[in-house]
KETOR-911602 format. One record per residue (C-alpha): residue number from 0; residue in one letter; x, y, z. Coordinates in pm, whole numbers, plus 32768, in hexadecimal, padded with zeros to 4 digits. Layout:
residues N
<atom><pos>NUM</pos><code>a</code><xx>X</xx><yy>Y</yy><zz>Z</zz></atom>
...
***
This chain:
residues 182
<atom><pos>0</pos><code>x</code><xx>9885</xx><yy>0DEA</yy><zz>1BBE</zz></atom>
<atom><pos>1</pos><code>x</code><xx>9724</xx><yy>0D82</yy><zz>1B67</zz></atom>
<atom><pos>2</pos><code>x</code><xx>961A</xx><yy>0D93</yy><zz>1C76</zz></atom>
<atom><pos>3</pos><code>x</code><xx>94EC</xx><yy>0CBA</yy><zz>1C27</zz></atom>
<atom><pos>4</pos><code>x</code><xx>9382</xx><yy>0CD9</yy><zz>1C97</zz></atom>
<atom><pos>5</pos><code>x</code><xx>9336</xx><yy>0BD5</yy><zz>1DA5</zz></atom>
<atom><pos>6</pos><code>x</code><xx>924F</xx><yy>0B0C</yy><zz>1CC0</zz></atom>
<atom><pos>7</pos><code>x</code><xx>9378</xx><yy>0ACE</yy><zz>1BD5</zz></atom>
<atom><pos>8</pos><code>x</code><xx>9456</xx><yy>0A32</yy><zz>1CE1</zz></atom>
<atom><pos>9</pos><code>x</code><xx>9493</xx><yy>08BC</yy><zz>1CB8</zz></atom>
<atom><pos>10</pos><code>x</code><xx>93F4</xx><yy>084C</yy><zz>1E01</zz></atom>
<atom><pos>11</pos><code>x</code><xx>9278</xx><yy>0829</yy><zz>1DDE</zz></atom>
<atom><pos>12</pos><code>x</code><xx>9259</xx><yy>0860</yy><zz>1F56</zz></atom>
<atom><pos>13</pos><code>x</code><xx>92E3</xx><yy>09C4</yy><zz>1F3E</zz></atom>
<atom><pos>14</pos><code>x</code><xx>91FF</xx><yy>0AC4</yy><zz>1FDB</zz></atom>
<atom><pos>15</pos><code>x</code><xx>910F</xx><yy>09C6</yy><zz>2073</zz></atom>
<atom><pos>16</pos><code>x</code><xx>9078</xx><yy>09F3</yy><zz>21C7</zz></atom>
<atom><pos>17</pos><code>x</code><xx>8F75</xx><yy>0941</yy><zz>229A</zz></atom>
<atom><pos>18</pos><code>x</code><xx>8E57</xx><yy>09C3</yy><zz>2368</zz></atom>
<atom><pos>19</pos><code>x</code><xx>8D2F</xx><yy>092E</yy><zz>241A</zz></atom>
<atom><pos>20</pos><code>x</code><xx>8BCA</xx><yy>09A3</yy><zz>2430</zz></atom>
<atom><pos>21</pos><code>x</code><xx>8B87</xx><yy>0B10</yy><zz>23E4</zz></atom>
<atom><pos>22</pos><code>x</code><xx>8CDD</xx><yy>0B99</yy><zz>244A</zz></atom>
<atom><pos>23</pos><code>x</code><xx>8D13</xx><yy>0C2F</yy><zz>22EF</zz></atom>
<atom><pos>24</pos><code>x</code><xx>8C08</xx><yy>0CF2</yy><zz>2235</zz></atom>
<atom><pos>25</pos><code>x</code><xx>8BE9</xx><yy>0CE8</yy><zz>20BA</zz></atom>
<atom><pos>26</pos><code>x</code><xx>8C4D</xx><yy>0E56</yy><zz>20A9</zz></atom>
<atom><pos>27</pos><code>x</code><xx>8D85</xx><yy>0E17</yy><zz>2179</zz></atom>
<atom><pos>28</pos><code>x</code><xx>8DDC</xx><yy>0CE8</yy><zz>209F</zz></atom>
<atom><pos>29</pos><code>x</code><xx>8DC8</xx><yy>0DC3</yy><zz>1F67</zz></atom>
<atom><pos>30</pos><code>x</code><xx>8E9D</xx><yy>0ED3</yy><zz>200A</zz></atom>
<atom><pos>31</pos><code>x</code><xx>8F9D</xx><yy>0DCB</yy><zz>2072</zz></atom>
<atom><pos>32</pos><code>x</code><xx>8FAA</xx><yy>0D3C</yy><zz>1F10</zz></atom>
<atom><pos>33</pos><code>x</code><xx>8FDE</xx><yy>0E9B</yy><zz>1E7F</zz></atom>
<atom><pos>34</pos><code>x</code><xx>90F4</xx><yy>0ED9</yy><zz>1F7B</zz></atom>
<atom><pos>35</pos><code>x</code><xx>91A1</xx><yy>0D8F</yy><zz>1F29</zz></atom>
<atom><pos>36</pos><code>x</code><xx>9184</xx><yy>0DD7</yy><zz>1DB4</zz></atom>
<atom><pos>37</pos><code>x</code><xx>9207</xx><yy>0F3C</yy><zz>1DCF</zz></atom>
<atom><pos>38</pos><code>x</code><xx>936E</xx><yy>0EE3</yy><zz>1E2B</zz></atom>
<atom><pos>39</pos><code>x</code><xx>946B</xx><yy>0E22</yy><zz>1D60</zz></atom>
<atom><pos>40</pos><code>x</code><xx>9556</xx><yy>0D2D</yy><zz>1E0A</zz></atom>
<atom><pos>41</pos><code>x</code><xx>96C8</xx><yy>0CEF</yy><zz>1DD9</zz></atom>
<atom><pos>42</pos><code>x</code><xx>971C</xx><yy>0BA8</yy><zz>1E8A</zz></atom>
<atom><pos>43</pos><code>x</code><xx>9880</xx><yy>0B7D</yy><zz>1F03</zz></atom>
<atom><pos>44</pos><code>x</code><xx>993D</xx><yy>0A89</yy><zz>1FDE</zz></atom>
<atom><pos>45</pos><code>x</code><xx>9A36</xx><yy>0AD0</yy><zz>20F4</zz></atom>
<atom><pos>46</pos><code>x</code><xx>9AFD</xx><yy>099B</yy><zz>2092</zz></atom>
<atom><pos>47</pos><code>x</code><xx>9BC3</xx><yy>0942</yy><zz>1F5D</zz></atom>
<atom><pos>48</pos><code>x</code><xx>9C20</xx><yy>07E0</yy><zz>1FC3</zz></atom>
<atom><pos>49</pos><code>x</code><xx>9AD5</xx><yy>072A</yy><zz>1FEE</zz></atom>
<atom><pos>50</pos><code>x</code><xx>9ADA</xx><yy>05F6</yy><zz>1F10</zz></atom>
<atom><pos>51</pos><code>x</code><xx>995D</xx><yy>05EF</yy><zz>1EE8</zz></atom>
<atom><pos>52</pos><code>x</code><xx>9954</xx><yy>0754</yy><zz>1E66</zz></atom>
<atom><pos>53</pos><code>x</code><xx>9A65</xx><yy>0706</yy><zz>1D69</zz></atom>
<atom><pos>54</pos><code>x</code><xx>99AC</xx><yy>05C8</yy><zz>1D06</zz></atom>
<atom><pos>55</pos><code>x</code><xx>9859</xx><yy>065D</yy><zz>1CB8</zz></atom>
<atom><pos>56</pos><code>x</code><xx>989E</xx><yy>07CC</yy><zz>1C6C</zz></atom>
<atom><pos>57</pos><code>x</code><xx>99EE</xx><yy>07B9</yy><zz>1BB8</zz></atom>
<atom><pos>58</pos><code>x</code><xx>99D2</xx><yy>069F</yy><zz>1ABD</zz></atom>
<atom><pos>59</pos><code>x</code><xx>9A65</xx><yy>058B</yy><zz>1B94</zz></atom>
<atom><pos>60</pos><code>x</code><xx>9B8F</xx><yy>0659</yy><zz>1C0B</zz></atom>
<atom><pos>61</pos><code>x</code><xx>9BE2</xx><yy>06DB</yy><zz>1AAC</zz></atom>
<atom><pos>62</pos><code>x</code><xx>9B5F</xx><yy>083C</yy><zz>1ADC</zz></atom>
<atom><pos>63</pos><code>x</code><xx>9BDB</xx><yy>0973</yy><zz>1B87</zz></atom>
<atom><pos>64</pos><code>x</code><xx>9B82</xx><yy>0A1D</yy><zz>1CD0</zz></atom>
<atom><pos>65</pos><code>x</code><xx>9B96</xx><yy>0B96</yy><zz>1CC9</zz></atom>
<atom><pos>66</pos><code>x</code><xx>9C07</xx><yy>0C38</yy><zz>1E0C</zz></atom>
<atom><pos>67</pos><code>x</code><xx>9B67</xx><yy>0D8D</yy><zz>1E31</zz></atom>
<atom><pos>68</pos><code>x</code><xx>9B3E</xx><yy>0EAC</yy><zz>1F21</zz></atom>
<atom><pos>69</pos><code>x</code><xx>9A52</xx><yy>0FCD</yy><zz>1F2C</zz></atom>
<atom><pos>70</pos><code>x</code><xx>9AED</xx><yy>110E</yy><zz>1EA2</zz></atom>
<atom><pos>71</pos><code>x</code><xx>9B26</xx><yy>1222</yy><zz>1FA2</zz></atom>
<atom><pos>72</pos><code>x</code><xx>9A36</xx><yy>1306</yy><zz>1EE8</zz></atom>
<atom><pos>73</pos><code>x</code><xx>9926</xx><yy>11FB</yy><zz>1EC2</zz></atom>
<atom><pos>74</pos><code>x</code><xx>97BA</xx><yy>1263</yy><zz>1EB3</zz></atom>
<atom><pos>75</pos><code>x</code><xx>972D</xx><yy>1283</yy><zz>2011</zz></atom>
<atom><pos>76</pos><code>x</code><xx>95DC</xx><yy>11F2</yy><zz>1FA7</zz></atom>
<atom><pos>77</pos><code>x</code><xx>9679</xx><yy>1096</yy><zz>1F9F</zz></atom>
<atom><pos>78</pos><code>x</code><xx>9617</xx><yy>0FB2</yy><zz>20BD</zz></atom>
<atom><pos>79</pos><code>x</code><xx>9711</xx><yy>0EA1</yy><zz>2117</zz></atom>
<atom><pos>80</pos><code>x</code><xx>96A2</xx><yy>0D83</yy><zz>21F9</zz></atom>
<atom><pos>81</pos><code>x</code><xx>9724</xx><yy>0C30</yy><zz>2265</zz></atom>
<atom><pos>82</pos><code>x</code><xx>9631</xx><yy>0B14</yy><zz>2220</zz></atom>
<atom><pos>83</pos><code>x</code><xx>95AF</xx><yy>0A5C</yy><zz>2350</zz></atom>
<atom><pos>84</pos><code>x</code><xx>9563</xx><yy>08EA</yy><zz>233C</zz></atom>
<atom><pos>85</pos><code>x</code><xx>943F</xx><yy>0846</yy><zz>23ED</zz></atom>
<atom><pos>86</pos><code>x</code><xx>931C</xx><yy>075C</yy><zz>23AC</zz></atom>
<atom><pos>87</pos><code>x</code><xx>922E</xx><yy>0861</yy><zz>2322</zz></atom>
<atom><pos>88</pos><code>x</code><xx>91A8</xx><yy>09C2</yy><zz>2332</zz></atom>
<atom><pos>89</pos><code>x</code><xx>906F</xx><yy>09D8</yy><zz>2405</zz></atom>
<atom><pos>90</pos><code>x</code><xx>8F9D</xx><yy>0B12</yy><zz>241C</zz></atom>
<atom><pos>91</pos><code>x</code><xx>8EBE</xx><yy>0B5B</yy><zz>2543</zz></atom>
<atom><pos>92</pos><code>x</code><xx>8DEA</xx><yy>0C86</yy><zz>25A8</zz></atom>
<atom><pos>93</pos><code>x</code><xx>8F1E</xx><yy>0D31</yy><zz>263D</zz></atom>
<atom><pos>94</pos><code>x</code><xx>8FED</xx><yy>0D09</yy><zz>24FD</zz></atom>
<atom><pos>95</pos><code>x</code><xx>8EE6</xx><yy>0DAB</yy><zz>241F</zz></atom>
<atom><pos>96</pos><code>x</code><xx>8EEB</xx><yy>0EE6</yy><zz>24F4</zz></atom>
<atom><pos>97</pos><code>x</code><xx>903A</xx><yy>0F3A</yy><zz>2453</zz></atom>
<atom><pos>98</pos><code>x</code><xx>9046</xx><yy>0FF0</yy><zz>2303</zz></atom>
<atom><pos>99</pos><code>x</code><xx>902F</xx><yy>0F04</yy><zz>21D6</zz></atom>
<atom><pos>100</pos><code>x</code><xx>917C</xx><yy>0F88</yy><zz>214B</zz></atom>
<atom><pos>101</pos><code>x</code><xx>9238</xx><yy>0F27</yy><zz>2288</zz></atom>
<atom><pos>102</pos><code>x</code><xx>9188</xx><yy>0DD8</yy><zz>22A5</zz></atom>
<atom><pos>103</pos><code>x</code><xx>91D0</xx><yy>0D8A</yy><zz>2135</zz></atom>
<atom><pos>104</pos><code>x</code><xx>9347</xx><yy>0DB8</yy><zz>2173</zz></atom>
<atom><pos>105</pos><code>x</code><xx>9330</xx><yy>0CCF</yy><zz>22A0</zz></atom>
<atom><pos>106</pos><code>x</code><xx>927E</xx><yy>0BC7</yy><zz>21D0</zz></atom>
<atom><pos>107</pos><code>x</code><xx>9376</xx><yy>0BE7</yy><zz>20B1</zz></atom>
<atom><pos>108</pos><code>x</code><xx>949E</xx><yy>0BB8</yy><zz>219A</zz></atom>
<atom><pos>109</pos><code>x</code><xx>9428</xx><yy>0A70</yy><zz>2230</zz></atom>
<atom><pos>110</pos><code>x</code><xx>9464</xx><yy>091D</yy><zz>2195</zz></atom>
<atom><pos>111</pos><code>x</code><xx>9434</xx><yy>07B8</yy><zz>2205</zz></atom>
<atom><pos>112</pos><code>x</code><xx>9547</xx><yy>0709</yy><zz>22CB</zz></atom>
<atom><pos>113</pos><code>x</code><xx>95C0</xx><yy>0628</yy><zz>21AD</zz></atom>
<atom><pos>114</pos><code>x</code><xx>9650</xx><yy>0761</yy><zz>2104</zz></atom>
<atom><pos>115</pos><code>x</code><xx>971F</xx><yy>07CD</yy><zz>2231</zz></atom>
<atom><pos>116</pos><code>x</code><xx>9865</xx><yy>0761</yy><zz>218A</zz></atom>
<atom><pos>117</pos><code>x</code><xx>983F</xx><yy>0885</yy><zz>2095</zz></atom>
<atom><pos>118</pos><code>x</code><xx>9891</xx><yy>098E</yy><zz>219E</zz></atom>
<atom><pos>119</pos><code>x</code><xx>97C6</xx><yy>0A7B</yy><zz>20CA</zz></atom>
<atom><pos>120</pos><code>x</code><xx>97BE</xx><yy>0BF5</yy><zz>20D1</zz></atom>
<atom><pos>121</pos><code>x</code><xx>96B4</xx><yy>0CAE</yy><zz>200B</zz></atom>
<atom><pos>122</pos><code>x</code><xx>96CA</xx><yy>0E07</yy><zz>1F77</zz></atom>
<atom><pos>123</pos><code>x</code><xx>9577</xx><yy>0EA7</yy><zz>1F35</zz></atom>
<atom><pos>124</pos><code>x</code><xx>9565</xx><yy>0FB2</yy><zz>1E29</zz></atom>
<atom><pos>125</pos><code>x</code><xx>945F</xx><yy>1076</yy><zz>1D6B</zz></atom>
<atom><pos>126</pos><code>x</code><xx>9539</xx><yy>1051</yy><zz>1C34</zz></atom>
<atom><pos>127</pos><code>x</code><xx>9583</xx><yy>0F1F</yy><zz>1B5B</zz></atom>
<atom><pos>128</pos><code>x</code><xx>96FB</xx><yy>0F44</yy><zz>1B8F</zz></atom>
<atom><pos>129</pos><code>x</code><xx>97CD</xx><yy>0F88</yy><zz>1CC2</zz></atom>
<atom><pos>130</pos><code>x</code><xx>991A</xx><yy>1036</yy><zz>1C95</zz></atom>
<atom><pos>131</pos><code>x</code><xx>9A35</xx><yy>0F6F</yy><zz>1D35</zz></atom>
<atom><pos>132</pos><code>x</code><xx>9BAF</xx><yy>0F6F</yy><zz>1D3C</zz></atom>
<atom><pos>133</pos><code>x</code><xx>9C51</xx><yy>0E28</yy><zz>1CD0</zz></atom>
<atom><pos>134</pos><code>x</code><xx>9D67</xx><yy>0DC9</yy><zz>1DC4</zz></atom>
<atom><pos>135</pos><code>x</code><xx>9DBA</xx><yy>0C63</yy><zz>1D5F</zz></atom>
<atom><pos>136</pos><code>x</code><xx>9D6A</xx><yy>0B4A</yy><zz>1C6C</zz></atom>
<atom><pos>137</pos><code>x</code><xx>9D73</xx><yy>09E4</yy><zz>1CE9</zz></atom>
<atom><pos>138</pos><code>x</code><xx>9D70</xx><yy>08CE</yy><zz>1BE8</zz></atom>
<atom><pos>139</pos><code>x</code><xx>9CD7</xx><yy>077D</yy><zz>1C38</zz></atom>
<atom><pos>140</pos><code>x</code><xx>9DC1</xx><yy>0657</yy><zz>1C71</zz></atom>
<atom><pos>141</pos><code>x</code><xx>9D42</xx><yy>05AD</yy><zz>1B32</zz></atom>
<atom><pos>142</pos><code>x</code><xx>9D73</xx><yy>06DC</yy><zz>1A51</zz></atom>
<atom><pos>143</pos><code>x</code><xx>9E21</xx><yy>066C</yy><zz>1913</zz></atom>
<atom><pos>144</pos><code>x</code><xx>9F79</xx><yy>06F3</yy><zz>18B9</zz></atom>
<atom><pos>145</pos><code>x</code><xx>9EE2</xx><yy>07A6</yy><zz>178A</zz></atom>
<atom><pos>146</pos><code>x</code><xx>9DCF</xx><yy>084D</yy><zz>1859</zz></atom>
<atom><pos>147</pos><code>x</code><xx>9EC7</xx><yy>08AA</yy><zz>1968</zz></atom>
<atom><pos>148</pos><code>x</code><xx>9FA4</xx><yy>0952</yy><zz>1864</zz></atom>
<atom><pos>149</pos><code>x</code><xx>9E7A</xx><yy>0A0D</yy><zz>17D8</zz></atom>
<atom><pos>150</pos><code>x</code><xx>9E09</xx><yy>0A89</yy><zz>1932</zz></atom>
<atom><pos>151</pos><code>x</code><xx>9F6B</xx><yy>0AF9</yy><zz>1986</zz></atom>
<atom><pos>152</pos><code>x</code><xx>9F92</xx><yy>0BB5</yy><zz>183C</zz></atom>
<atom><pos>153</pos><code>x</code><xx>9E3F</xx><yy>0C5F</yy><zz>1861</zz></atom>
<atom><pos>154</pos><code>x</code><xx>9E8B</xx><yy>0CC2</yy><zz>19C8</zz></atom>
<atom><pos>155</pos><code>x</code><xx>9FE1</xx><yy>0D49</yy><zz>1968</zz></atom>
<atom><pos>156</pos><code>x</code><xx>9F47</xx><yy>0E18</yy><zz>1851</zz></atom>
<atom><pos>157</pos><code>x</code><xx>9E11</xx><yy>0E96</yy><zz>190D</zz></atom>
<atom><pos>158</pos><code>x</code><xx>9E85</xx><yy>0EA1</yy><zz>1A78</zz></atom>
<atom><pos>159</pos><code>x</code><xx>9FFF</xx><yy>0E73</yy><zz>1A87</zz></atom>
<atom><pos>160</pos><code>x</code><xx>A014</xx><yy>0E97</yy><zz>1C04</zz></atom>
<atom><pos>161</pos><code>x</code><xx>9F06</xx><yy>0D95</yy><zz>1C50</zz></atom>
<atom><pos>162</pos><code>x</code><xx>9FA4</xx><yy>0C4F</yy><zz>1CC2</zz></atom>
<atom><pos>163</pos><code>x</code><xx>9F3C</xx><yy>0B0E</yy><zz>1C14</zz></atom>
<atom><pos>164</pos><code>x</code><xx>9F66</xx><yy>09C8</yy><zz>1CD3</zz></atom>
<atom><pos>165</pos><code>x</code><xx>9F02</xx><yy>0863</yy><zz>1C91</zz></atom>
<atom><pos>166</pos><code>x</code><xx>9E61</xx><yy>07B0</yy><zz>1DB5</zz></atom>
<atom><pos>167</pos><code>x</code><xx>9F04</xx><yy>066B</yy><zz>1E21</zz></atom>
<atom><pos>168</pos><code>x</code><xx>9E30</xx><yy>0540</yy><zz>1E80</zz></atom>
<atom><pos>169</pos><code>x</code><xx>9ED6</xx><yy>053E</yy><zz>1FD5</zz></atom>
<atom><pos>170</pos><code>x</code><xx>9E52</xx><yy>069F</yy><zz>2014</zz></atom>
<atom><pos>171</pos><code>x</code><xx>9CE5</xx><yy>063C</yy><zz>1FE5</zz></atom>
<atom><pos>172</pos><code>x</code><xx>9C04</xx><yy>062D</yy><zz>2116</zz></atom>
<atom><pos>173</pos><code>x</code><xx>9BA6</xx><yy>04C0</yy><zz>2120</zz></atom>
<atom><pos>174</pos><code>x</code><xx>9B92</xx><yy>0417</yy><zz>2273</zz></atom>
<atom><pos>175</pos><code>x</code><xx>9C6E</xx><yy>02E3</yy><zz>2292</zz></atom>
<atom><pos>176</pos><code>x</code><xx>9CE7</xx><yy>0306</yy><zz>212B</zz></atom>
<atom><pos>177</pos><code>x</code><xx>9E12</xx><yy>0242</yy><zz>20B1</zz></atom>
<atom><pos>178</pos><code>x</code><xx>9EDD</xx><yy>02DC</yy><zz>1F98</zz></atom>
<atom><pos>179</pos><code>x</code><xx>9F48</xx><yy>01AB</yy><zz>1ECE</zz></atom>
<atom><pos>180</pos><code>x</code><xx>A016</xx><yy>027A</yy><zz>1DDB</zz></atom>
<atom><pos>181</pos><code>x</code><xx>A127</xx><yy>02DE</yy><zz>1ED6</zz></atom>
***
């Protein structure tokens, strides 16, 4: 799967941090930027039923979610971290005593609270692609019959043991939702 540089991610707030006064020197800022730019990021979610994710990342519930796992013989240079959600990343004199590479990973695994529903996990790699094992395909609840047939045929041909399921509206995580199609 493709791992993008942080500046190519869709959130313009990615990799931002705040500091006050002279807590961060120009040299440290440059080292931090180099460290953030050195690693590529594969963004994943722990959930396959969040209605917002299907709405804005999968063509209004017409796309496909690919369930993956890390192969047993995966490269050990990969760093896997859960994203933490808070109001912002603030650096102080104590924070800049840590190596820029470690601090860059901390910055790149923090997002603002409005994104908490993503339950994101990030894989950091030095390469553009991360080798994964596909374990399931989940089709969106609005996937057309034709597209569903195509996905099932492709899966059967390429990965015959990988299950393909179509998500039902009633399975979506939506607080106080009413499924009018029952």
